[in-house]
Structure formats: C-alpha cells, structure tokens
N, C-alpha and C positions, 0 to 999 in steps of 0.2 A: 677861782683856781689860780694857783701860783705858776708863773712862767718858769720854765727850766732855763738854766744858764749854759746849756750844751751848745757849743759853737761848732759849726761844720766848716771844714777846710778841704780844699781840693788836694788829693794825694798826688805825690810825684810819681814818675815812672818807676823809680827805685823802690819806693814804698809799695806800689802795686805788685811788683815782681816778688817782693818778700812775702806778701800776703798769699799770692798765688803759688809760690814755691817754684816759680819759673826758672829754668836753667837754659843756658844757650843751647841751640839746636846743633847737634853734631852728626855728621854723616859717617858711615862706615868707611874707613880709610885703609890703605895698604899697610902703612906703618906710622906709629906715633910713639911718643915717649911718656911713660907714666910719671907724672909730676912728683909723686911721693918717693918712688924708688929710683927713678932715672933709667929704668930698663925699657928697651924698645919692645913694643907689642905690635902684633900683626892682626888685621881684620877686626878691629874694635872701633867704637865711635871715637872720633877725635878730629884733629886738624892735621892734614898731611905734613909730615916732617916737623910737627910741633907737639903740643901736649895732647894727651888723651883726655876725654871727658870723664 
C-alpha cells in the first residue's frame, strides 16, 4: 500500500473559532451602539456603552 502525504498540524485558537463559528459572548445591556449605523440601542446583546453584538 502507498503511504499518504497528509500532514497533520495543530490548529490555532483563531482557526478553531472560524471552524466552530464562535462569536464573543455578549450579555443583554441597557444601551450600546450599533457599529453599522451608529444608533444607540436598548436592551440588546452587547457591551455597556460600547458596540452591540
């Protein structure tokens, strides 16, 4: 039988997150700003007085 040339490498944390589709965990906050529109939103997931997720 012929041996395969497939090399295995350890994935980085960034590569694992891309595979899993992981996003940062965001709590429901009183107010945050939509990064796309710049509008302030209330009671949505995001970082208090920062960007919404």
